[in-house]
C-alpha positions in Angstrom: -64.8 -112.3 1.2 -61.2 -113.1 0.7 -61.0 -110.8 -2.1 -63.0 -108.0 -0.6 -60.6 -108.1 2.4 -57.3 -107.9 0.3 -58.8 -104.9 -1.6 -59.4 -103.2 1.7 -55.6 -104.0 3.0 -54.1 -103.2 -0.3 -56.0 -99.7 -0.3 -55.1 -98.9 3.2 -51.5 -99.6 2.6 -51.3 -97.4 -0.3 -53.1 -94.8 1.6 -50.8 -94.8 4.7 -47.8 -95.0 2.2 -49.1 -92.0 0.9 -49.7 -90.1 4.0 -46.1 -91.1 5.3 -44.4 -89.7 2.0 -46.4 -86.7 2.4 -45.3 -86.1 6.0 -41.8 -87.2 5.4 -41.6 -84.6 2.1 -43.4 -81.8 4.8 -40.7 -82.4 7.4 -37.7 -82.4 5.0 -38.9 -79.1 3.6 -39.4 -77.5 7.0 -35.7 -78.3 7.9 -34.0 -77.3 4.5 -32.2 -73.8 4.8 -32.2 -71.3 1.9 -29.4 -69.9 0.3 -26.5 -68.3 2.2 -28.3 -69.1 5.5 -25.4 -71.7 7.1 -25.1 -70.4 10.6 -22.8 -71.7 13.5 -24.8 -74.3 14.4 -24.7 -75.7 11.1 -20.8 -76.3 11.3 -19.2 -79.1 12.9 -16.5 -77.9 15.1 -13.1 -77.8 13.0 -14.9 -78.4 9.9 -13.4 -75.1 8.3 -9.9 -75.3 7.7 -7.4 -73.0 6.1 -7.7 -74.5 2.2 -11.5 -73.9 2.7 -10.6 -69.8 2.9 -10.8 -68.5 -0.2 -8.0 -66.4 -0.7 -8.7 -62.7 -0.2 -12.0 -63.6 1.2 -11.2 -62.4 4.8 -10.9 -58.7 4.7 -10.5 -56.1 7.7 -14.3 -55.7 8.0 -14.6 -59.1 8.7 -12.2 -59.0 11.3 -13.6 -58.0 15.1 -11.9 -54.9 16.8 -9.6 -56.3 19.2 -9.4 -59.6 17.6 -5.9 -59.7 16.3 -3.2 -59.6 19.1 0.4 -59.3 19.2 0.4 -63.3 19.5 -1.3 -63.3 16.1 1.4 -61.5 14.3 4.2 -63.3 13.0 7.5 -62.2 14.2 9.6 -59.7 12.3 6.7 -59.4 9.7 5.8 -55.5 10.4 8.3 -53.1 8.8 8.7 -49.3 9.3 6.3 -48.7 6.3 3.3 -50.5 8.3 3.7 -48.1 11.8 2.4 -44.5 11.8 5.0 -43.1 13.6 2.9 -40.1 14.8 1.0 -42.6 16.8 3.9 -43.6 18.7 4.4 -42.3 22.4 7.9 -41.5 23.9 10.1 -44.4 24.5 10.6 -44.8 28.1 14.1 -45.5 27.8 14.5 -42.2 25.8 13.5 -39.8 28.7 16.9 -38.1 28.1 16.3 -37.4 24.5 14.5 -34.1 25.4 17.9 -32.7 25.8 18.9 -33.6 22.3 16.4 -30.8 21.0 19.2 -28.6 20.0 20.9 -31.1 18.3 18.9 -30.9 15.1 21.9 -28.9 13.3 24.7 -31.1 15.2 26.0 -32.1 11.8 27.9 -28.8 11.6 27.6 -27.8 15.1 25.3 -24.7 14.5 23.4 -24.8 17.6 27.0 -25.4 19.6 27.1 -21.8 20.8 28.3 -22.5 24.0 30.6 -25.6 25.0 30.9 -25.7 28.9 29.5 -22.1 29.4 32.2 -20.7 27.0 30.8 -19.3 23.7 31.9 -20.9 20.4 34.2 -18.0 19.5 36.3 -18.8 22.6 37.4 -22.0 20.9 40.3 -22.1 18.3 39.7 -23.6 14.9 42.5 -25.1 13.2 43.2 -24.0 9.5 42.1 -20.4 10.5 44.0 -17.5 12.5 43.6 -16.6 16.2 40.0 -14.6 16.2 39.9 -11.0 16.8 39.8 -10.2 20.5 40.9 -13.9 21.5 43.7 -13.9 24.0 46.2 -16.7 24.0 49.1 -17.5 26.3 52.2 -19.6 27.0 55.3 -19.8 28.6 58.9 -19.2 27.3 62.4 -20.1 28.9 65.9 -19.7 28.3 68.3 -22.2 29.6 72.0 -22.5 28.4 75.6 -22.0 29.2 78.1 -19.1 28.5 81.7 -19.2 28.0 81.6 -15.4 29.4 79.6 -12.2 29.5 78.1 -10.5 26.6 76.9 -13.7 24.8 73.3 -13.6 23.2 71.0 -16.6 24.1 67.6 -16.9 22.3 64.3 -18.7 22.6 61.6 -18.8 20.3 57.7 -19.5 21.1 54.9 -20.3 18.7 51.3 -19.4 18.8 48.8 -22.2 18.6 47.2 -20.8 15.4 49.0 -18.0 13.3 48.1 -14.2 14.3 46.0 -12.4 11.7 48.6 -9.8 11.4 52.7 -10.0 11.5 54.3 -8.6 14.5 57.5 -6.2 14.6 59.9 -5.7 17.3 57.8 -3.0 18.9 55.1 -5.6 19.3 56.7 -8.1 21.7 57.7 -6.2 24.8 58.2 -7.2 28.4 56.2 -5.6 31.3 57.6 -2.4 32.4 59.7 -2.6 35.4 60.9 -6.1 34.6 64.6 -6.2 36.0 67.0 -6.0 33.2 64.4 -5.9 30.4 65.4 -3.2 27.6 61.7 -2.7 26.0 59.3 -2.2 28.9 55.6 -1.6 27.9 53.4 0.0 30.4 50.4 -1.4 28.4 51.3 -4.8 29.7 49.6 -5.0 33.0 49.4 -8.8 34.0 51.6 -11.4 35.6 53.5 -14.5 34.9 50.8 -16.2 37.0 48.0 -14.2 35.1 49.4 -12.9 31.7 47.5 -10.4 29.5 48.1 -8.3 26.5 46.4 -5.5 25.0 44.9 -6.1 21.1 47.9 -6.4 18.7 50.9 -7.0 21.2 52.7 -9.8 22.9 53.3 -8.9 26.6 56.2 -10.8 28.3 56.4 -11.6 31.9 59.4 -12.7 34.3 58.7 -15.9 36.4 58.5 -16.0 39.8 62.0 -17.9 40.4 63.7 -15.0 38.7 66.7 -15.3 36.5 70.4 -16.1 36.6 73.1 -14.6 34.9 71.1 -12.6 32.6 71.0 -8.9 31.4 69.4 -7.1 28.6 66.0 -9.0 28.1 63.9 -8.1 25.1 61.4 -9.6 22.7 61.7 -9.5 19.3 59.9 -10.1 15.9 60.3 -13.5 14.5 62.1 -13.5 11.1 60.1 -12.0 8.5 56.9 -9.8 8.8 54.9 -12.8 7.3 56.8 -15.4 9.4 56.2 -13.5 12.6 52.5 -14.6 12.4 53.9 -17.9 13.7 55.2 -16.6 16.9 58.1 -14.4 18.4 61.4 -14.6 20.1 63.0 -13.5 23.4 66.8 -12.9 23.8 68.8 -12.4 27.0 72.6 -11.5 27.2 74.9 -13.1 29.6 76.5 -11.3 32.5 79.5 -13.8 33.2 80.5 -17.5 32.4 78.2 -19.9 33.5 74.5 -21.2 33.5 72.0 -18.6 31.9 68.5 -19.0 33.1 65.5 -16.7 32.1 61.7 -18.2 32.1 58.4 -16.7 32.4 54.9 -16.2 30.6 53.4 -14.6 27.7 50.1 -13.4 26.3 48.9 -12.4 23.0 45.8 -10.8 21.9 44.9 -10.7 18.2 43.8 -7.2 17.0 
């Protein structure tokens, strides 16, 4: 009796153990995951760190659209080579930059045809001569003492730039009708306040305050024909001893 009971217990124990192992193995097989099937549920929070990510493994295809923001970009890490300039809009502070459209050739001022409404040819350029058709103006004056009548007094005036041609005595004249002038020219039609001259001539105009102790006013060529490109002269003759005063304006138009 006792031996039969032990054999019964031993057999049932082995059977139960086999059943447990079988069930346990089935349960393990059911919960095991195939290769490449680890999902977010299987990952513990903060389990994946930077050292666990293979270099170059994260590509642009792995990054969601809009996932990377300015806060994620390291300061000063992007350069001009990383930016597509054509995709940039107008900078708000550059609202007035549209006016710089004509500045493309500003290195040589090619587009500066008009400065304050005056054509570029109206401006004098040093190192050149007075442009053809351009009128330049200025003032002249003689102030001196004379010991007596008949003394010659001179003054010289310079052009801002050389004239394109030399001037002779016949090209430097007072306006016709000027008191005491000996070389009146009818083609000089301006005034001391608004001096003008025809092409190739210097026109001299007496000032509004008049002259004192002066006679024989005349314009003349400055030195040689070549040197006369730099300017001209005005002479006067004293009428008596004392202060000699003569003044006015001039104009010259390059031929």
